[in-house]
A tleap script that builds the chain and sets N, CA, C and O, in Angstrom:
source leaprc.protein.ff14SB
mol = sequence {
  NMET ALA GLU ILE LYS ALA ILE VAL SER LEU
  ASN ARG GLY GLU ILE GLY GLY GLY ALA PRO
  ILE PHE ILE VAL GLU ASN GLU LYS LYS LEU
  GLU GLU THR SER PHE LEU LEU GLU LYS ILE
  LEU ASP ALA SER ALA HIE ASP LEU LYS ASN
  GLY THR ILE ILE LEU VAL LYS HIE CARG
}
set mol.1.N position { -169.440 77.783 1.754 }
set mol.1.CA position { -169.343 79.353 2.430 }
set mol.1.C position { -169.274 80.289 1.220 }
set mol.1.O position { -168.883 79.885 0.125 }
set mol.2.N position { -169.667 81.569 1.447 }
set mol.2.CA position { -169.843 82.415 0.529 }
set mol.2.C position { -169.268 83.739 1.006 }
set mol.2.O position { -169.459 84.101 2.167 }
set mol.3.N position { -168.520 84.525 0.083 }
set mol.3.CA position { -168.140 85.900 0.546 }
set mol.3.C position { -168.555 86.937 -0.362 }
set mol.3.O position { -168.448 86.765 -1.576 }
set mol.4.N position { -169.074 88.123 0.181 }
set mol.4.CA position { -169.658 89.229 -0.695 }
set mol.4.C position { -168.437 89.815 -1.208 }
set mol.4.O position { -167.639 90.192 -0.349 }
set mol.5.N position { -168.102 89.981 -2.483 }
set mol.5.CA position { -166.875 90.462 -3.239 }
set mol.5.C position { -167.153 91.982 -3.632 }
set mol.5.O position { -166.161 92.680 -3.844 }
set mol.6.N position { -168.473 92.577 -3.752 }
set mol.6.CA position { -168.910 93.920 -4.081 }
set mol.6.C position { -170.461 94.130 -4.148 }
set mol.6.O position { -171.238 93.207 -4.389 }
set mol.7.N position { -170.756 95.128 -3.968 }
set mol.7.CA position { -172.074 95.690 -4.119 }
set mol.7.C position { -172.254 96.743 -4.953 }
set mol.7.O position { -171.520 97.729 -4.885 }
set mol.8.N position { -173.182 96.650 -5.765 }
set mol.8.CA position { -173.701 97.780 -6.778 }
set mol.8.C position { -174.842 98.100 -6.362 }
set mol.8.O position { -175.598 97.160 -6.115 }
set mol.9.N position { -175.323 99.423 -6.158 }
set mol.9.CA position { -176.520 99.979 -5.876 }
set mol.9.C position { -176.836 101.384 -6.602 }
set mol.9.O position { -176.013 102.124 -7.141 }
set mol.10.N position { -178.283 101.580 -6.482 }
set mol.10.CA position { -178.531 102.857 -6.922 }
set mol.10.C position { -179.036 103.728 -5.584 }
set mol.10.O position { -179.556 104.835 -5.725 }
set mol.11.N position { -178.879 103.257 -4.573 }
set mol.11.CA position { -179.293 103.838 -3.316 }
set mol.11.C position { -177.981 104.180 -2.346 }
set mol.11.O position { -177.628 103.430 -1.437 }
set mol.12.N position { -177.510 105.060 -2.582 }
set mol.12.CA position { -176.214 105.588 -1.711 }
set mol.12.C position { -176.547 105.482 -0.293 }
set mol.12.O position { -175.934 104.674 0.404 }
set mol.13.N position { -177.405 106.179 0.166 }
set mol.13.CA position { -177.649 106.195 1.809 }
set mol.13.C position { -178.035 104.933 2.489 }
set mol.13.O position { -177.951 104.919 3.717 }
set mol.14.N position { -178.458 103.839 1.848 }
set mol.14.CA position { -179.009 102.580 2.239 }
set mol.14.C position { -177.776 101.620 2.385 }
set mol.14.O position { -177.921 100.572 3.015 }
set mol.15.N position { -176.511 101.960 1.795 }
set mol.15.CA position { -175.720 100.802 1.722 }
set mol.15.C position { -174.276 101.199 2.428 }
set mol.15.O position { -173.664 102.254 2.260 }
set mol.16.N position { -173.856 99.980 3.336 }
set mol.16.CA position { -172.615 100.011 4.140 }
set mol.16.C position { -172.036 98.727 4.072 }
set mol.16.O position { -172.574 97.787 3.487 }
set mol.17.N position { -170.854 98.660 4.710 }
set mol.17.CA position { -170.089 97.328 5.031 }
set mol.17.C position { -168.866 97.354 4.496 }
set mol.17.O position { -168.274 98.356 4.095 }
set mol.18.N position { -168.413 96.023 4.490 }
set mol.18.CA position { -166.697 96.013 4.319 }
set mol.18.C position { -166.445 95.889 2.806 }
set mol.18.O position { -165.385 96.356 2.390 }
set mol.19.N position { -167.177 95.395 2.054 }
set mol.19.CA position { -167.149 95.086 0.532 }
set mol.19.C position { -167.115 96.434 -0.188 }
set mol.19.O position { -167.606 97.442 0.320 }
set mol.20.N position { -166.582 96.425 -1.264 }
set mol.20.CA position { -166.421 97.687 -2.242 }
set mol.20.C position { -167.574 98.014 -2.715 }
set mol.20.O position { -168.292 97.119 -3.161 }
set mol.21.N position { -168.009 99.351 -2.724 }
set mol.21.CA position { -169.403 99.624 -2.958 }
set mol.21.C position { -169.393 100.590 -4.123 }
set mol.21.O position { -168.799 101.665 -4.042 }
set mol.22.N position { -170.143 100.156 -5.359 }
set mol.22.CA position { -170.400 101.009 -6.546 }
set mol.22.C position { -171.592 101.511 -6.473 }
set mol.22.O position { -172.572 100.822 -6.188 }
set mol.23.N position { -171.650 102.897 -6.746 }
set mol.23.CA position { -172.865 103.365 -6.554 }
set mol.23.C position { -173.336 104.079 -8.033 }
set mol.23.O position { -172.659 105.012 -8.465 }
set mol.24.N position { -174.470 103.621 -8.752 }
set mol.24.CA position { -174.559 103.847 -10.143 }
set mol.24.C position { -175.904 104.878 -10.115 }
set mol.24.O position { -176.603 105.053 -9.117 }
set mol.25.N position { -176.089 105.453 -11.291 }
set mol.25.CA position { -177.152 106.295 -11.484 }
set mol.25.C position { -178.496 106.069 -11.977 }
set mol.25.O position { -179.418 106.873 -11.838 }
set mol.26.N position { -178.594 104.674 -12.697 }
set mol.26.CA position { -179.561 104.182 -13.298 }
set mol.26.C position { -179.581 102.591 -13.294 }
set mol.26.O position { -178.592 101.925 -12.988 }
set mol.27.N position { -180.701 102.096 -13.634 }
set mol.27.CA position { -180.952 100.639 -13.839 }
set mol.27.C position { -179.952 99.947 -14.692 }
set mol.27.O position { -179.346 98.892 -14.510 }
set mol.28.N position { -179.928 100.876 -15.750 }
set mol.28.CA position { -178.860 100.292 -17.042 }
set mol.28.C position { -177.625 100.150 -16.384 }
set mol.28.O position { -177.094 99.044 -16.283 }
set mol.29.N position { -177.135 101.148 -15.939 }
set mol.29.CA position { -175.742 101.152 -15.177 }
set mol.29.C position { -175.550 100.034 -14.208 }
set mol.29.O position { -174.526 99.354 -14.165 }
set mol.30.N position { -176.758 99.854 -13.305 }
set mol.30.CA position { -176.642 98.819 -12.450 }
set mol.30.C position { -176.494 97.418 -12.950 }
set mol.30.O position { -175.886 96.561 -12.310 }
set mol.31.N position { -177.130 97.177 -14.245 }
set mol.31.CA position { -177.064 95.884 -14.734 }
set mol.31.C position { -175.491 95.802 -15.343 }
set mol.31.O position { -174.759 94.863 -15.029 }
set mol.32.N position { -175.090 96.775 -16.156 }
set mol.32.CA position { -173.900 96.889 -16.717 }
set mol.32.C position { -172.520 96.621 -15.847 }
set mol.32.O position { -171.607 95.849 -16.137 }
set mol.33.N position { -172.622 97.379 -14.838 }
set mol.33.CA position { -171.609 97.271 -13.871 }
set mol.33.C position { -171.487 96.056 -13.114 }
set mol.33.O position { -170.413 95.550 -12.788 }
set mol.34.N position { -172.698 95.581 -12.830 }
set mol.34.CA position { -172.862 94.229 -12.085 }
set mol.34.C position { -172.284 92.944 -13.105 }
set mol.34.O position { -171.549 92.045 -12.696 }
set mol.35.N position { -172.752 93.062 -14.418 }
set mol.35.CA position { -172.351 92.123 -15.360 }
set mol.35.C position { -170.705 92.137 -15.503 }
set mol.35.O position { -170.022 91.123 -15.648 }
set mol.36.N position { -170.297 93.247 -15.445 }
set mol.36.CA position { -168.639 93.318 -15.686 }
set mol.36.C position { -167.939 92.865 -14.308 }
set mol.36.O position { -166.908 92.193 -14.351 }
set mol.37.N position { -168.497 93.231 -13.137 }
set mol.37.CA position { -167.904 92.734 -12.129 }
set mol.37.C position { -167.908 91.336 -11.977 }
set mol.37.O position { -166.997 90.681 -11.471 }
set mol.38.N position { -169.236 90.789 -12.548 }
set mol.38.CA position { -169.551 89.355 -12.028 }
set mol.38.C position { -168.247 88.627 -12.926 }
set mol.38.O position { -167.612 87.731 -12.371 }
set mol.39.N position { -167.949 88.971 -14.067 }
set mol.39.CA position { -166.965 88.314 -14.915 }
set mol.39.C position { -165.537 88.492 -14.354 }
set mol.39.O position { -164.698 87.590 -14.353 }
set mol.40.N position { -165.332 89.773 -13.865 }
set mol.40.CA position { -163.974 90.133 -13.665 }
set mol.40.C position { -163.698 89.472 -12.284 }
set mol.40.O position { -162.559 89.039 -12.112 }
set mol.41.N position { -164.687 89.332 -11.185 }
set mol.41.CA position { -164.364 88.546 -9.873 }
set mol.41.C position { -164.804 87.324 -9.945 }
set mol.41.O position { -164.885 86.753 -8.858 }
set mol.42.N position { -165.172 86.622 -11.039 }
set mol.42.CA position { -165.561 85.451 -11.173 }
set mol.42.C position { -166.664 85.150 -10.128 }
set mol.42.O position { -166.543 84.084 -9.526 }
set mol.43.N position { -167.487 85.762 -9.895 }
set mol.43.CA position { -168.390 85.677 -8.710 }
set mol.43.C position { -170.018 85.722 -9.286 }
set mol.43.O position { -170.212 86.007 -10.468 }
set mol.44.N position { -170.914 85.487 -8.569 }
set mol.44.CA position { -172.196 85.232 -9.047 }
set mol.44.C position { -172.984 86.588 -8.421 }
set mol.44.O position { -172.835 87.043 -7.286 }
set mol.45.N position { -173.870 87.107 -9.493 }
set mol.45.CA position { -174.526 88.252 -8.918 }
set mol.45.C position { -175.877 87.968 -8.339 }
set mol.45.O position { -176.446 87.088 -8.984 }
set mol.46.N position { -176.486 88.369 -7.460 }
set mol.46.CA position { -177.695 88.388 -6.793 }
set mol.46.C position { -178.395 89.600 -6.706 }
set mol.46.O position { -177.920 90.461 -5.965 }
set mol.47.N position { -179.489 89.850 -7.351 }
set mol.47.CA position { -180.519 91.039 -7.275 }
set mol.47.C position { -181.163 90.940 -6.141 }
set mol.47.O position { -181.774 89.898 -5.904 }
set mol.48.N position { -181.154 91.920 -5.288 }
set mol.48.CA position { -181.968 91.822 -4.053 }
set mol.48.C position { -183.391 92.890 -4.148 }
set mol.48.O position { -184.123 93.306 -3.251 }
set mol.49.N position { -183.411 93.104 -5.563 }
set mol.49.CA position { -184.874 93.705 -5.884 }
set mol.49.C position { -185.097 95.025 -5.330 }
set mol.49.O position { -186.261 95.418 -5.267 }
set mol.50.N position { -184.144 95.780 -4.913 }
set mol.50.CA position { -184.595 96.858 -4.390 }
set mol.50.C position { -183.396 98.095 -4.729 }
set mol.50.O position { -183.053 99.050 -4.032 }
set mol.51.N position { -182.888 97.622 -6.186 }
set mol.51.CA position { -181.869 98.469 -6.670 }
set mol.51.C position { -180.544 98.290 -6.181 }
set mol.51.O position { -179.670 99.148 -6.297 }
set mol.52.N position { -180.349 96.920 -5.507 }
set mol.52.CA position { -178.999 96.599 -5.174 }
set mol.52.C position { -178.617 95.158 -5.627 }
set mol.52.O position { -179.467 94.268 -5.591 }
set mol.53.N position { -177.482 94.947 -6.007 }
set mol.53.CA position { -176.857 93.842 -6.694 }
set mol.53.C position { -175.705 93.508 -5.710 }
set mol.53.O position { -174.978 94.398 -5.268 }
set mol.54.N position { -175.552 92.150 -5.365 }
set mol.54.CA position { -174.337 91.870 -4.401 }
set mol.54.C position { -173.775 90.882 -5.502 }
set mol.54.O position { -174.427 90.246 -6.330 }
set mol.55.N position { -172.389 90.909 -5.307 }
set mol.55.CA position { -171.521 89.804 -6.116 }
set mol.55.C position { -170.914 88.990 -5.076 }
set mol.55.O position { -170.147 89.394 -4.202 }
set mol.56.N position { -171.299 87.899 -5.241 }
set mol.56.CA position { -170.662 86.665 -4.092 }
set mol.56.C position { -169.918 85.768 -4.812 }
set mol.56.O position { -170.159 85.484 -5.986 }
set mol.57.N position { -168.929 85.261 -4.090 }
set mol.57.CA position { -167.875 84.308 -4.378 }
set mol.57.C position { -168.389 83.098 -3.411 }
set mol.57.O position { -168.324 83.157 -2.184 }
set mol.58.N position { -168.954 81.892 -4.211 }
set mol.58.CA position { -169.097 80.762 -3.633 }
set mol.58.C position { -167.991 79.829 -3.534 }
set mol.58.O position { -167.243 79.668 -4.499 }
set mol.59.N position { -167.822 79.184 -2.412 }
set mol.59.CA position { -166.605 78.186 -2.466 }
set mol.59.C position { -167.054 76.965 -2.417 }
set mol.59.O position { -166.270 76.017 -2.447 }
savepdb mol mol.pdb
quit
């Protein structure tokens, strides 16, 4: 089972849901923020290839 712990995105209007959402202004910030959250949350980052990365905790 897996749980989405956070969402990092360039697309403010296209994101919603129950996980914390981090909106960033460019690709560099997308990668930096996702990398930091991946370490902090002990989660796996998955790039959806549409300007959004989800951080998932696999059990």
